[in-house]
C-alpha positions as CSV (number, residue, x, y, z in Angstrom):
1,X,156.8,160.4,104.0
2,X,155.1,156.9,105.6
3,X,153.3,154.6,102.3
4,X,151.6,151.3,101.4
5,X,153.7,148.3,99.7
6,X,152.1,148.5,96.4
7,X,152.7,147.1,92.6
8,X,151.9,148.6,89.8
9,X,148.5,146.2,89.1
10,X,147.1,147.2,93.0
11,X,148.0,150.9,91.5
12,X,146.0,150.2,88.1
13,X,142.7,148.8,90.6
14,X,143.1,152.1,93.0
15,X,143.0,154.4,89.6
16,X,140.4,152.5,88.5
17,X,138.3,152.7,91.9
18,X,139.3,156.4,92.8
19,X,139.2,158.0,89.5
20,X,139.8,161.5,91.9
21,X,143.5,160.8,92.5
22,X,145.2,159.9,89.3
23,X,146.8,163.1,87.6
24,X,145.6,166.3,85.4
25,X,147.3,164.1,82.7
26,X,145.8,160.6,83.4
27,X,142.3,162.3,83.4
28,X,142.9,164.2,80.2
29,X,143.8,160.7,78.7
30,X,140.8,159.8,79.9
31,X,138.9,162.0,78.4
32,X,140.8,162.0,75.0
33,X,140.8,158.3,74.7
34,X,137.7,157.5,76.5
35,X,137.0,155.0,79.3
36,X,137.2,151.8,77.6
37,X,140.9,152.2,76.1
38,X,141.2,154.3,79.5
39,X,140.4,151.5,81.3
40,X,142.0,148.5,79.3
41,X,145.3,150.0,78.1
42,X,146.1,153.3,79.3
43,X,146.0,151.9,83.5
44,X,148.1,148.8,82.3
45,X,151.0,150.8,81.3
46,X,151.1,154.4,81.8
47,X,150.8,154.6,85.8
48,X,153.3,156.3,88.1
49,X,152.4,153.5,91.1
50,X,154.8,155.7,93.2
51,X,152.6,158.9,92.3
52,X,149.8,157.1,93.5
53,X,150.9,155.1,96.1
54,X,151.4,158.6,97.8
55,X,147.9,160.2,97.2
56,X,146.0,156.8,98.2
57,X,147.5,156.8,101.5
58,X,147.1,160.3,102.4
59,X,143.3,160.1,101.7
60,X,143.2,157.0,103.4
61,X,144.8,158.5,106.5
62,X,142.1,161.7,106.3
63,X,139.7,159.0,105.8
64,X,140.6,157.7,109.1
65,X,140.6,160.2,110.8
66,X,137.2,161.9,110.5
67,X,136.0,158.1,111.7
68,X,137.9,158.5,114.3
69,X,136.3,161.0,115.3
70,X,132.7,158.6,115.5
71,X,133.9,155.4,116.0
72,X,135.4,153.1,118.6
73,X,137.2,150.5,116.7
74,X,139.1,148.6,119.3
75,X,137.4,145.0,119.7
76,X,135.1,145.4,117.2
77,X,133.2,143.1,114.2
78,X,133.3,144.6,111.2
79,X,131.9,144.7,107.9
80,X,133.6,146.4,104.3
81,X,131.7,146.9,101.0
82,X,133.3,148.2,98.7
83,X,136.3,149.0,100.0
84,X,138.7,148.7,97.0
85,X,142.2,147.1,98.3
86,X,141.6,148.0,101.7
87,X,143.8,150.6,102.5
88,X,141.4,152.8,105.0
89,X,140.8,149.0,107.0
90,X,144.6,148.2,106.9
91,X,145.0,151.4,108.7
92,X,142.1,150.4,111.2
93,X,143.7,147.3,112.1
94,X,147.4,149.1,112.3
95,X,145.3,151.4,115.2
96,X,142.7,148.7,116.7
97,X,142.1,145.3,117.4
98,X,139.2,144.4,115.5
99,X,138.4,142.3,112.7
100,X,137.2,143.0,109.6
101,X,134.4,141.0,106.6
102,X,135.4,142.2,103.0
103,X,132.2,142.2,101.0
104,X,133.7,142.9,96.9
105,X,133.1,142.3,93.0
106,X,135.3,140.0,91.8
107,X,136.0,141.4,88.3
108,X,136.9,144.5,86.2
109,X,134.8,146.0,84.1
110,X,135.6,146.5,80.7
111,X,134.9,150.2,80.7
112,X,134.0,151.6,84.2
113,X,131.0,153.6,84.6
114,X,131.8,155.7,87.7
115,X,127.9,156.9,87.7
116,X,124.7,155.6,89.1
117,X,124.3,151.2,88.5
118,X,120.8,150.1,89.3
119,X,121.8,146.6,89.3
120,X,125.0,146.7,91.0
121,X,126.7,145.1,87.8
122,X,129.6,147.0,87.5
123,X,132.9,145.5,89.4
124,X,136.7,147.5,89.3
125,X,138.3,144.7,91.9
126,X,141.0,141.5,92.0
127,X,139.9,139.6,95.4
128,X,143.6,138.1,95.0
129,X,145.4,141.3,94.4
130,X,143.0,143.0,97.8
131,X,144.4,139.4,100.0
132,X,147.8,140.6,98.4
133,X,147.8,144.3,99.5
134,X,146.7,143.3,102.8
135,X,149.2,140.7,103.8
136,X,152.4,142.5,101.9
137,X,151.3,145.3,104.7
138,X,151.3,143.3,107.1
139,X,147.8,142.5,107.8
140,X,147.1,139.7,109.9
141,X,146.0,137.3,108.1
142,X,143.8,136.1,111.0
143,X,142.6,139.2,111.6
144,X,140.6,139.0,107.8
145,X,138.0,137.1,105.6
146,X,137.2,138.1,102.1
147,X,133.6,137.2,100.6
148,X,133.2,137.0,96.3
149,X,129.8,138.6,96.8
150,X,128.2,136.6,93.4
151,X,130.3,133.2,94.5
152,X,130.2,133.1,98.4
153,X,127.9,132.8,101.2
154,X,128.0,136.2,103.0
155,X,129.0,136.6,106.1
156,X,126.3,135.7,108.8
157,X,127.2,137.4,111.9
158,X,126.3,140.5,113.8
159,X,128.3,143.3,113.3
160,X,129.3,146.4,115.1
161,X,130.5,148.1,112.4
162,X,129.7,148.4,108.1
163,X,131.6,150.0,106.3
164,X,130.6,151.3,102.6
165,X,132.2,154.4,101.4
166,X,131.3,156.0,98.1
167,X,129.5,152.3,96.9
168,X,126.5,151.4,98.9
169,X,123.9,154.2,97.8
170,X,126.9,156.4,96.0
171,X,127.3,153.7,92.7
172,X,124.0,150.9,93.6
173,X,121.1,151.6,95.2
174,X,121.2,150.5,99.0
175,X,118.0,148.2,98.9
176,X,120.1,145.8,97.2
177,X,121.7,145.2,100.8
178,X,119.2,146.5,102.9
179,X,117.9,143.0,104.1
180,X,120.8,141.4,104.4
181,X,121.6,144.6,106.8
182,X,118.9,144.1,108.7
183,X,120.3,140.4,109.1
184,X,123.3,141.8,110.3
185,X,123.5,144.3,112.4
186,X,122.2,144.7,115.5
187,X,120.3,147.7,117.3
188,X,123.9,149.4,117.6
189,X,125.1,148.6,114.7
190,X,126.7,151.7,113.1
191,X,126.6,152.0,108.8
192,X,128.6,154.8,107.6
193,X,128.8,155.4,103.9
194,X,127.9,158.4,101.0
195,X,124.6,158.8,99.7
196,X,123.4,162.1,97.4
197,X,120.0,161.5,99.1
198,X,120.8,161.7,102.9
199,X,117.5,161.9,104.3
200,X,115.6,158.8,102.6
201,X,117.4,157.2,105.3
202,X,115.1,157.7,107.9
203,X,112.9,155.4,106.5
204,X,115.8,153.0,107.0
205,X,117.3,153.9,110.8
206,X,116.2,155.6,113.5
207,X,119.3,158.0,113.9
208,X,121.0,159.6,111.1
209,X,124.0,161.8,111.5
210,X,124.9,163.6,108.6
211,X,129.6,163.3,109.1
212,X,130.5,165.0,105.8
213,X,129.9,167.5,103.0
214,X,131.6,166.6,100.0
215,X,130.5,169.5,97.5
216,X,133.7,169.4,95.1
217,X,132.1,166.3,93.1
218,X,129.2,166.0,90.7
219,X,126.7,163.4,92.9
220,X,127.8,166.2,95.5
221,X,127.3,163.8,98.3
222,X,127.0,163.6,102.3
223,X,128.2,161.2,104.5
224,X,126.0,159.3,106.8
225,X,126.5,157.2,109.9
226,X,123.3,155.0,110.5
227,X,122.2,153.3,113.4
228,X,119.5,151.3,114.9
229,X,117.9,149.8,111.6
230,X,114.4,149.9,111.6
């Protein structure tokens, strides 16, 4: 089976970002010892990087197949918000001629909170590891830029596609990014994100289409594709 190249540090980030990829045993350990010990100790020393790699690659392939039903990535300028270590973006770049901009947090919170964060204070990423993952998996360094949400001036240009899976409006309020997204969108810019309040996006966009229903998670989210920001 084809997989990504990743090491234990990147495997740890993946689990902190996507707990659903953890084994049943790891989930049981997290419940037994609590999220703080799990985040700061267990994930540093008790992970099977090969298993995580396999599960992560399979999930990213599935995400790409879904998006390909709706989006044409070729020759597009793309923005990724909260994309984690960039597995989906890496797969897109391998198939299509496009340019990615990543906006990410650059720290790992002491205690992972998988629920809602009103102020977007939680962070589970390391931008050096994100860059390393992309380069070690042969993503052309001329095809992407990485921006620290808290430290850098964010990219100021029009994007064709903006992707924020299980991040924007899933963990923190869409309004935090609304003015910025309006600034960097043109009339045909497509935003794809996951939310528990899909109907509310009709306030912000003239066209909102639900492309996926996830009834297996606690939040029972919907993936929406939004166009023509108001």
